[in-house]
C-alpha positions in Angstrom: 110.8 -94.9 -186.8 108.4 -97.4 -185.3 108.9 -99.1 -181.9 109.7 -102.4 -183.6 112.3 -100.7 -185.9 113.9 -99.2 -182.8 114.2 -102.6 -181.2 115.8 -104.1 -184.4 118.2 -101.2 -184.8 119.3 -101.6 -181.2 120.0 -105.3 -181.8 122.0 -104.6 -185.0 124.0 -101.9 -183.2 125.0 -104.6 -180.6 125.8 -107.2 -183.3 126.1 -105.8 -186.9 126.4 -109.4 -188.2 123.2 -110.7 -186.7 121.0 -112.7 -189.1 117.4 -111.9 -189.9 116.4 -115.3 -188.4 118.2 -114.4 -185.2 116.4 -111.0 -185.1 113.1 -112.8 -185.7 113.8 -115.3 -182.9 114.8 -112.7 -180.4 111.8 -110.6 -181.0 109.3 -113.4 -181.4 108.3 -112.5 -185.0 108.6 -114.2 -188.4 111.7 -114.0 -190.5 109.8 -112.3 -193.3 108.6 -109.6 -190.8 112.2 -109.1 -189.6 113.3 -108.8 -193.2 110.6 -106.2 -193.9 111.7 -104.1 -190.9 115.3 -104.3 -192.0 114.3 -103.1 -195.5 112.4 -100.2 -194.0 115.5 -99.2 -191.9 117.6 -99.4 -195.0 115.2 -97.3 -197.0 115.1 -94.7 -194.2 118.9 -94.4 -194.2 119.6 -95.9 -190.8 121.3 -98.9 -192.4 123.5 -98.9 -195.5 125.2 -101.7 -197.4 125.7 -105.4 -196.7 126.5 -106.6 -193.2 124.1 -104.0 -191.7 126.6 -101.2 -192.0 125.0 -98.4 -190.0 124.9 -94.9 -191.4 126.9 -92.9 -188.9 126.2 -89.5 -190.3 122.4 -89.1 -190.6 121.1 -85.8 -191.8 117.7 -84.1 -192.0 116.3 -82.3 -195.0 113.9 -79.4 -194.4 111.7 -78.2 -197.2 109.8 -75.0 -196.4 109.6 -71.3 -196.1 112.4 -68.8 -195.5 111.6 -65.2 -194.9 112.3 -62.0 -193.1 110.3 -61.5 -189.9 109.2 -58.0 -189.1 107.7 -58.1 -185.6 105.9 -55.3 -183.7 105.4 -55.7 -179.9 103.1 -53.5 -178.0 104.5 -52.0 -174.8 101.2 -51.7 -172.9 97.6 -52.8 -173.2 96.7 -53.7 -176.8 94.0 -51.7 -178.6 92.7 -53.2 -181.8 92.2 -50.8 -184.7 94.4 -48.2 -183.2 98.1 -47.2 -183.2 99.9 -49.0 -180.4 103.2 -47.7 -179.0 105.9 -50.5 -178.9 109.0 -51.9 -180.4 109.6 -53.1 -184.0 112.2 -55.8 -184.6 113.5 -57.5 -187.8 115.0 -61.0 -187.8 115.4 -64.1 -190.0 112.3 -66.3 -190.1 110.2 -68.8 -192.1 108.9 -72.0 -190.5 111.2 -74.4 -192.5 114.2 -72.1 -192.1 113.6 -71.7 -188.4 113.3 -75.4 -187.9 116.6 -75.9 -189.8 118.4 -73.2 -187.8 117.3 -74.8 -184.5 118.4 -78.2 -185.7 121.8 -76.9 -186.8 122.3 -75.2 -183.4 121.5 -78.6 -181.9 124.5 -80.0 -183.9 122.3 -82.0 -186.3 123.5 -82.1 -190.0 120.6 -80.1 -191.7 120.0 -79.3 -195.3 117.4 -76.7 -196.3 115.5 -76.5 -199.5 113.7 -73.2 -199.9 113.5 -70.2 -202.2 114.5 -66.5 -201.8 114.5 -63.5 -204.1 117.6 -62.1 -205.7 117.6 -59.1 -203.3 119.2 -57.8 -200.2 116.9 -59.7 -197.9 117.5 -62.9 -199.8 121.3 -62.5 -199.7 121.0 -61.9 -195.9 118.8 -64.9 -195.3 121.2 -67.3 -197.1 124.4 -65.8 -195.6 123.1 -65.8 -192.0 121.3 -69.1 -192.2 124.5 -70.7 -193.5 126.4 -69.1 -190.6 124.3 -71.0 -188.1 125.5 -74.3 -189.7 122.6 -75.0 -192.1 123.6 -76.4 -195.6 121.8 -74.0 -198.0 123.3 -75.3 -201.2 119.9 -76.7 -202.4 118.1 -73.3 -201.9 116.8 -71.5 -205.0 117.4 -67.9 -205.8 114.4 -66.6 -207.8 114.8 -63.8 -210.3 111.0 -63.3 -210.5 109.9 -62.8 -206.9 110.9 -60.8 -203.9 112.1 -62.6 -200.7 109.3 -63.6 -198.4 108.3 -61.3 -195.6 106.3 -62.1 -192.5 104.7 -59.2 -190.6 103.4 -60.0 -187.1 102.0 -57.9 -184.3 102.2 -59.1 -180.6 100.4 -57.7 -177.6 102.1 -56.7 -174.4 102.2 -60.3 -173.1 103.9 -61.6 -176.3 100.9 -63.3 -177.7 100.1 -63.0 -181.5 97.4 -60.5 -182.4 97.6 -60.6 -186.1 100.0 -61.3 -189.0 100.4 -61.0 -192.8 102.6 -63.4 -194.8 103.9 -62.7 -198.3 105.5 -65.9 -199.5 104.9 -65.8 -203.2 108.5 -66.6 -203.9 107.7 -70.2 -203.0 105.7 -70.5 -206.2 109.1 -70.8 -207.9 109.9 -73.8 -205.8 108.3 -76.2 -208.2 108.4 -80.1 -208.4 110.8 -79.8 -211.4 113.2 -77.6 -209.4 113.1 -79.8 -206.3 113.5 -83.0 -208.3 117.1 -82.1 -208.9 117.7 -82.8 -205.2 115.9 -86.2 -205.3 118.9 -88.2 -204.1 119.5 -85.7 -201.2 115.9 -86.1 -200.1 115.7 -89.9 -200.5 118.8 -90.5 -198.4 117.7 -88.2 -195.5 117.1 -89.8 -192.1 114.1 -87.5 -191.7 112.2 -85.2 -194.1 110.5 -82.1 -192.5 108.0 -80.2 -194.6 105.8 -77.1 -193.9 102.6 -76.3 -195.5 103.8 -72.9 -196.8 104.7 -74.9 -200.0 102.5 -74.8 -203.0 100.0 -77.7 -203.2 101.7 -79.2 -206.4 105.0 -79.5 -204.5 103.3 -81.1 -201.5 101.7 -83.6 -203.9 105.1 -84.3 -205.5 106.6 -85.0 -202.0 103.9 -87.5 -201.1 104.0 -89.1 -204.5 107.7 -89.7 -204.6 108.9 -89.8 -201.0 106.0 -91.5 -199.1 108.5 -94.2 -198.1 110.5 -91.7 -196.1 109.6 -90.6 -192.5 107.9 -87.3 -193.3 107.3 -84.8 -190.5 104.7 -82.1 -191.3 104.3 -78.7 -189.7 100.8 -77.5 -190.4 101.7 -73.7 -190.1 98.1 -72.4 -190.1 94.5 -73.4 -190.3 94.1 -72.5 -193.9 97.4 -74.0 -195.1 96.9 -77.2 -193.0 94.0 -78.2 -195.3 96.6 -79.0 -198.1 97.5 -82.2 -196.3 94.1 -83.4 -195.3 94.0 -86.1 -197.9 97.6 -87.3 -197.0 97.3 -88.0 -193.3 97.9 -91.7 -193.8 101.3 -91.0 -195.4 102.5 -88.6 -192.7 104.8 -90.1 -190.1 104.7 -87.2 -187.6 102.3 -84.3 -187.5 102.7 -81.2 -185.3 99.5 -79.1 -185.3 98.3 -76.6 -182.8 94.8 -76.7 -181.3 93.0 -74.7 -184.1 94.8 -76.7 -186.9 93.9 -80.0 -185.3 90.3 -78.9 -185.0 90.2 -77.9 -188.6 91.6 -81.2 -189.8 89.7 -83.6 -187.5 86.4 -81.7 -187.1 86.7 -82.3 -183.3 86.3 -79.3 -181.0 89.3 -79.4 -178.6 87.8 -77.7 -175.6 88.8 -80.3 -173.0 91.5 -82.8 -172.2 89.2 -85.6 -173.1 88.4 -84.1 -176.6 92.2 -83.5 -177.1 92.8 -87.2 -176.6 89.8 -88.0 -178.9 91.4 -85.8 -181.6 94.8 -87.6 -181.1 93.1 -91.0 -181.5 91.4 -89.7 -184.6 94.8 -88.8 -186.2 96.4 -92.1 -185.2 93.4 -94.0 -186.7 93.9 -92.0 -189.9 97.4 -93.4 -190.2 99.6 -90.7 -188.6 102.4 -92.5 -186.7 103.1 -89.8 -184.2 101.2 -86.7 -183.1 102.5 -83.7 -181.2 99.5 -81.4 -180.5 100.4 -78.0 -179.1 97.8 -76.9 -176.6 99.5 -73.6 -175.8 99.5 -72.9 -172.1 97.7 -76.2 -171.4 100.8 -78.2 -172.6 101.8 -80.6 -175.3 99.8 -83.7 -176.2 101.9 -86.6 -177.6 100.5 -89.8 -179.1 101.4 -92.9 -181.1 99.6 -96.2 -181.5 100.9 -97.4 -178.2 100.7 -94.5 -175.8 99.6 -90.9 -175.3 100.0 -88.2 -172.6 100.1 -84.5 -172.0 103.2 -82.7 -170.8 102.4 -79.7 -168.7 104.8 -76.7 -169.2 106.6 -75.3 -166.1 105.8 -71.7 -165.1 107.9 -69.6 -167.5 108.2 -65.8 -168.1 107.2 -65.4 -171.8 109.2 -62.9 -173.8 107.7 -63.8 -177.2 105.9 -66.8 -178.6 107.3 -66.1 -182.1 109.2 -69.2 -183.3 108.1 -71.4 -180.4 106.2 -73.8 -182.6 109.2 -74.1 -185.0 111.5 -74.9 -182.1 109.0 -77.5 -180.9 109.2 -79.2 -184.2 113.0 -79.1 -184.1 112.9 -80.7 -180.7 110.7 -83.5 -182.1 113.2 -84.1 -184.9 116.1 -84.0 -182.5 114.4 -86.7 -180.3 113.5 -88.8 -183.3 116.9 -88.9 -184.9 118.3 -90.2 -181.6 115.6 -93.0 -181.7 113.8 -91.8 -178.6 110.2 -93.0 -178.0 107.3 -90.5 -178.4 107.1 -89.5 -174.7 110.8 -88.7 -174.4 110.7 -86.9 -177.8 107.9 -84.8 -176.5 110.2 -83.6 -173.7 112.8 -82.5 -176.1 110.1 -80.7 -178.1 108.8 -78.8 -175.0 112.3 -78.0 -173.8 113.2 -76.4 -177.2 110.0 -74.4 -177.2 110.5 -73.1 -173.7 114.0 -72.0 -174.5 112.6 -70.0 -177.5 109.8 -68.2 -175.6 112.4 -66.9 -173.1 114.3 -65.0 -175.8 113.5 -61.9 -177.8 114.7 -63.5 -181.1 112.5 -65.8 -183.2 115.3 -68.4 -182.7 117.2 -68.5 -179.4 120.9 -68.3 -180.4 121.8 -69.9 -177.0 120.0 -73.2 -177.9 122.5 -76.1 -178.0 122.3 -79.8 -177.5 123.9 -79.2 -174.1 121.3 -76.6 -173.0 118.5 -78.8 -174.3 119.7 -81.8 -172.4 119.9 -79.7 -169.2 116.4 -78.5 -169.8 115.2 -82.1 -170.1 116.6 -82.7 -166.6 114.7 -79.8 -165.3 111.5 -81.2 -166.8 112.2 -84.5 -165.2 112.5 -83.0 -161.7 
């Protein structure tokens, strides 16, 4: 949602019967411009019906990967190419699924579109994801592929050393399959997509839903290249440093270059950017402002799932119509909550704990 749309929505909330001319006069814009913003708000699902009846139950659709995470964590100094003593854990994962779970824990109505195999892991993923509050009715159960598995290895400080991802089941999530949920997608307040999807499905999403506010998680350097030609159609982008470098061609080795990269993305048409700089913080930007949030000193248990929680925090802030800087605070707070826990997703994350974390960041 743009800043102007936030202003118009706030005026309509105060007076649902306000005319477009009154909106124009109060904001110092033309009536036709006001009408265009109202139409955009209607298309995005924030307004429904005549008399500016507000949609009181917005929901988010997440389209992306769902898999089993198998995580190895070294107990002492990491030695590459050798056997390292440590602990092995198994948990639910997948970028899209993780984002959906975090949003559901934050009491946001969330619908997941993903694919799993008809196997024990697939059944467990669907059952336990649904138990967190996510609507999984649009998920596909494939008869031809096994459920996705993500194998990662962490060093003794919780940082990722290497990983292998087997997500071939997402090949079964074709445009034809997803088109049966067209109405569900079109009426969502926000659409969150990850680049684990096949390129033909990403093409379909941009071709048919470019009028929706699309949030993209770039996932990895290699997979981020799938969206390079669509930057002008992405509302909100969440890359890390390496992914932003790959897309922009700008080496982000300083704060100045990070800001240059942010300006490059905004110039390409991205409405909002949330660039994860790891320990150096979170850069946020839109066409009006930019800044870098510095993380507080935190004991890191595991970084697994931190980026997914960050995206959930972004969506949480956006669906409540917060500006980019406040949204960035929700994103960082959700990410910090996740790195403090052994699980990929912190089961203690709630809207209350997130709001309390925001107050800590403000202090």
